[in-house]
Backbone as CSV, one residue per row, in Angstrom:
resi,resn,N_x,N_y,N_z,CA_x,CA_y,CA_z,C_x,C_y,C_z
1,MET,0.836,-1.187,-0.089,-0.156,-0.022,0.123,0.913,1.518,-0.063
2,PRO,0.670,2.166,-0.950,1.135,3.437,-0.671,1.068,4.026,0.536
3,SER,2.479,4.684,0.832,2.309,5.071,2.104,1.452,6.728,2.354
4,SER,1.455,7.069,1.288,0.409,8.516,1.277,-1.052,8.294,1.318
5,VAL,-1.731,7.258,0.817,-2.956,6.673,0.662,-3.236,6.383,2.562
6,LYS,-2.289,5.430,2.936,-2.330,5.082,4.047,-2.315,6.007,5.296
7,GLU,-1.099,7.192,5.210,-0.891,8.358,6.017,-2.433,9.154,5.729
8,THR,-2.997,9.300,4.615,-4.238,10.244,4.318,-5.401,9.628,5.339
9,MET,-5.246,8.248,5.459,-6.583,7.843,5.874,-6.859,7.931,7.485
10,THR,-6.173,8.161,8.143,-6.220,7.912,9.633,-6.440,9.682,10.060
11,PRO,-6.063,10.512,9.345,-6.908,12.096,9.454,-8.482,12.241,9.038
12,ILE,-8.500,11.657,7.959,-9.913,11.589,7.614,-10.890,10.814,8.257
13,ARG,-10.271,9.626,9.050,-11.120,9.007,9.798,-11.298,9.583,11.214
14,LEU,-10.472,10.539,11.798,-10.339,11.302,12.736,-11.500,12.513,12.822
15,PHE,-10.875,13.027,11.539,-12.119,14.272,11.121,-13.530,13.892,10.960
16,VAL,-13.904,12.608,10.396,-15.091,11.897,10.193,-15.659,11.767,11.883
17,ALA,-14.712,11.088,12.932,-15.163,10.926,14.038,-15.531,12.342,15.025
18,GLY,-14.604,13.187,14.454,-15.000,14.794,15.075,-16.303,15.498,14.651
19,LEU,-16.517,15.374,13.411,-17.938,15.350,12.612,-18.652,15.208,13.653
20,ILE,-19.009,13.749,13.581,-20.220,13.210,14.274,-20.410,13.351,15.549
21,ALA,-19.180,13.758,16.271,-19.256,13.940,17.680,-19.950,15.708,17.568
22,ALA,-20.039,16.604,16.794,-19.870,17.638,16.775,-21.638,17.958,16.386
23,ILE,-21.916,16.945,15.394,-23.412,16.896,14.968,-24.061,16.261,16.221
24,ILE,-23.730,15.657,17.019,-24.554,15.004,18.218,-24.606,15.780,19.458
25,ALA,-23.077,16.486,19.499,-23.573,18.058,20.432,-24.118,19.177,19.963
26,VAL,-24.460,19.070,18.692,-25.412,20.100,18.338,-26.977,19.539,18.594
27,ALA,-26.871,18.646,18.326,-28.509,18.054,18.641,-28.883,18.174,19.927
28,VAL,-28.096,17.438,20.977,-28.431,17.534,22.166,-28.466,19.002,22.976
29,LEU,-27.855,20.229,22.201,-27.685,21.272,23.209,-29.173,21.913,23.720
30,PRO,-30.113,21.434,22.689,-31.462,22.261,23.358,-31.817,21.459,24.484
31,MET,-31.393,19.980,24.583,-31.841,19.241,26.014,-31.222,19.854,26.643
32,ILE,-30.034,20.046,26.629,-29.290,20.630,27.817,-29.551,22.143,28.540
33,VAL,-29.870,22.863,27.499,-30.296,24.152,28.007,-31.458,24.319,28.605
34,LEU,-32.867,23.110,28.055,-33.833,22.914,29.063,-33.729,22.534,30.242
35,LEU,-32.955,21.487,30.526,-32.763,20.888,31.558,-32.133,21.910,32.442
36,ASP,-31.178,22.797,31.964,-30.541,23.857,32.807,-31.526,24.758,33.581
37,LEU,-32.551,25.209,32.648,-33.603,26.207,32.888,-34.681,25.324,33.833
38,ALA,-35.083,24.324,33.442,-35.707,23.710,34.400,-35.033,23.324,35.911
39,GLY,-33.759,23.324,36.200,-33.088,23.323,37.347,-32.643,24.712,37.996
40,GLY,-33.280,25.613,37.545,-33.255,27.210,38.107,-32.154,27.877,37.404
41,GLY,-31.591,27.269,36.459,-29.915,28.084,35.937,-30.883,28.970,35.232
42,ASP,-29.573,29.558,34.244,-29.871,30.748,33.138,-29.942,29.973,31.849
43,GLY,-30.142,28.922,31.872,-30.292,28.050,30.321,-29.263,28.561,29.563
44,LEU,-27.781,28.265,30.035,-26.376,28.657,29.476,-26.808,30.202,28.593
45,GLY,-27.199,30.771,29.523,-27.174,32.591,29.284,-28.268,32.959,28.118
46,ILE,-29.145,32.036,28.249,-30.534,32.616,27.446,-31.651,33.463,28.389
47,CYS,-31.726,32.996,29.590,-32.333,33.717,30.346,-31.648,34.587,31.389
48,SER,-31.364,36.135,32.038,-30.537,36.090,33.044,-30.978,36.287,34.369
49,GLY,-32.417,35.798,34.549,-33.158,35.607,35.658,-32.635,34.273,36.369
50,GLY,-33.440,33.854,37.586,-33.498,32.739,38.222,-34.223,31.315,38.003
51,GLY,-34.263,31.263,36.693,-34.924,30.016,36.026,-35.787,30.265,35.334
52,LEU,-36.928,29.503,34.862,-37.955,29.506,33.746,-39.029,30.579,34.250
53,SER,-39.094,30.681,35.415,-40.129,31.554,35.835,-39.696,32.958,35.578
54,ASP,-38.417,33.515,36.207,-38.222,34.739,35.691,-37.362,35.159,34.356
55,CYS,-37.850,34.488,33.596,-36.908,34.232,32.050,-37.801,35.061,31.468
56,ARG,-37.271,36.264,30.832,-37.981,37.313,29.933,-37.175,37.583,28.693
57,THR,-37.556,36.731,27.604,-37.021,36.862,26.733,-38.140,37.452,25.441
58,SER,-37.468,38.006,23.841,-38.248,38.312,23.022,-38.854,36.880,22.140
59,TYR,-40.010,36.952,21.422,-40.532,35.679,20.952,-39.661,35.430,19.985
60,PHE,-38.525,36.056,19.412,-37.988,35.482,18.437,-36.485,34.968,19.004
61,ASP,-36.218,34.898,19.858,-35.380,34.311,20.452,-35.235,32.713,20.436
62,GLY,-36.397,32.192,20.534,-36.457,30.519,20.170,-36.002,30.206,18.319
63,PRO,-36.834,30.819,17.816,-36.697,30.615,16.552,-35.188,31.105,15.710
64,GLU,-35.000,32.047,16.444,-33.646,32.134,15.918,-32.617,31.333,16.351
65,LEU,-33.040,30.645,17.644,-31.831,29.581,18.110,-31.823,28.429,17.307
66,LEU,-33.333,28.574,17.071,-33.215,26.871,16.202,-32.843,27.511,14.943
67,ALA,-32.929,28.399,14.184,-32.218,28.497,12.942,-31.266,28.730,12.850
68,ILE,-30.177,29.169,13.657,-28.713,28.719,13.837,-28.151,27.564,14.144
69,LEU,-29.061,26.761,14.963,-28.571,25.437,15.280,-28.996,24.639,13.985
70,ALA,-30.032,24.845,13.116,-30.457,24.146,12.094,-29.334,24.121,11.018
71,LEU,-28.811,25.888,11.019,-27.666,25.811,10.205,-26.311,25.333,10.267
72,ILE,-26.017,25.266,11.517,-24.751,24.416,11.644,-25.107,23.024,11.641
73,LEU,-26.143,22.660,12.229,-26.308,21.290,11.739,-26.118,20.850,10.027
74,LEU,-26.852,21.433,9.351,-26.920,21.362,8.103,-25.219,21.516,7.657
75,LEU,-24.773,22.407,7.923,-23.243,22.988,7.623,-22.452,21.532,8.087
76,LEU,-22.680,20.862,9.173,-22.119,19.879,9.841,-22.429,18.551,8.677
77,VAL,-23.441,18.447,8.419,-23.747,17.001,7.850,-23.174,17.307,6.444
78,LEU,-23.132,18.575,5.694,-22.589,18.527,4.267,-21.141,18.478,4.692
79,ALA,-20.078,18.503,5.593,-18.999,18.540,5.888,-18.698,16.940,5.824
80,LEU,-19.430,16.468,6.516,-19.612,15.198,6.820,-19.642,14.200,5.448
81,ARG,-20.744,14.727,4.595,-20.520,13.932,3.399,-19.475,14.145,2.630
82,ALA,-18.998,15.173,2.671,-17.869,15.531,1.749,-16.429,14.754,2.246
83,ALA,-16.480,14.388,3.396,-15.513,13.761,4.053,-15.505,12.294,3.863
84,ARG,-16.552,11.727,3.796,-17.007,10.449,3.530,-16.649,10.140,2.433
85,GLN,-16.849,11.200,1.262,-16.751,10.825,-0.518,-15.228,10.526,-0.356
86,VAL,-14.458,11.647,0.149,-13.132,11.790,0.156,-12.482,10.337,0.585
87,GLN,-12.909,9.997,1.634,-12.554,8.532,2.721,-12.730,7.404,1.982
88,GLN,-14.087,7.385,0.799,-14.281,6.041,-0.264,-13.586,6.376,-1.426
89,THR,-13.045,7.511,-1.663,-12.303,7.689,-2.305,-11.095,7.059,-2.473
90,LEU,-10.450,7.427,-1.080,-9.190,7.079,-1.210,-8.898,5.543,-0.653
91,GLU,-10.208,4.971,-0.012,-10.513,3.409,0.017,-10.183,2.738,-1.237
92,ARG,-11.007,3.252,-2.376,-11.008,2.677,-3.516,-9.484,2.400,-4.137
93,ARG,-9.217,3.689,-4.335,-7.702,3.508,-4.563,-6.837,2.788,-3.890
94,ARG,-7.159,2.825,-2.752,-6.306,1.701,-1.710,-6.442,0.135,-2.408
95,ASP,-7.591,-0.049,-2.404,-8.102,-1.402,-2.741,-7.607,-1.793,-4.274
96,ARG,-7.666,-0.449,-5.044,-7.463,-1.097,-6.570,-5.832,-1.126,-6.728
97,ASP,-5.021,-0.497,-5.562,-3.374,-0.298,-6.180,-3.567,-1.885,-5.218
98,ALA,-3.816,-2.404,-3.961,-3.441,-3.537,-3.720,-3.823,-4.836,-4.392
99,LEU,-5.027,-4.470,-5.345,-5.278,-5.711,-5.913,-4.401,-5.733,-7.213
100,ASP,-4.121,-4.872,-7.922,-2.951,-4.776,-8.847,-1.550,-5.318,-8.477
101,ARG,-1.267,-4.994,-7.756,0.247,-5.719,-7.102,-0.262,-7.165,-6.801
102,SER,-1.235,-7.969,-6.341,-1.650,-8.777,-5.982,-1.813,-9.597,-7.540
103,VAL,-1.990,-9.101,-8.441,-1.998,-10.077,-9.606,-0.760,-10.055,-10.290
104,GLY,0.168,-8.973,-10.004,1.477,-8.828,-10.738,1.770,-8.625,-12.118
105,GLY,0.680,-8.356,-12.698,0.568,-7.822,-14.158,0.587,-6.332,-14.410
106,ARG,0.814,-5.790,-15.490,0.624,-4.356,-15.842,-0.737,-4.632,-16.391
107,ASP,-0.828,-5.375,-16.993,-2.673,-5.030,-17.624,-3.675,-5.093,-16.610
108,GLY,-3.550,-5.202,-15.276,-4.281,-5.360,-14.367,-5.928,-6.056,-14.325
109,LEU,-5.620,-7.611,-14.670,-6.435,-8.466,-15.072,-7.225,-8.925,-13.740
110,GLY,-6.852,-8.000,-12.669,-7.472,-8.461,-11.406,-8.475,-7.510,-10.925
111,ARG,-8.471,-6.606,-11.617,-9.746,-5.276,-11.578,-11.139,-5.884,-12.263
112,GLY,-12.019,-6.125,-10.931,-13.290,-6.548,-12.006,-13.912,-5.799,-12.705
């Protein structure tokens, strides 16, 4: 296996794992905010008072937060898709190179 393909796979796998962790974190964030508000906290800075009963926000804070989280989630999913496509391309190249060497000929009879 050429060392360039092998050396490139590990960072891409780590990047994909990081993207998946970020997607999970963005998806869980609203639940964490609600749990903090229900426990008397400030909802990670959304409310300046002491819990949900003292929270004074505008009507647009919720939809604005939803739009921001949805946009971040969309960008993360697009980045994940691009990273997976690069990973699959490198895996195909690695498999093709390994198959060519196993057949031992220049004509590539081992490729299906």
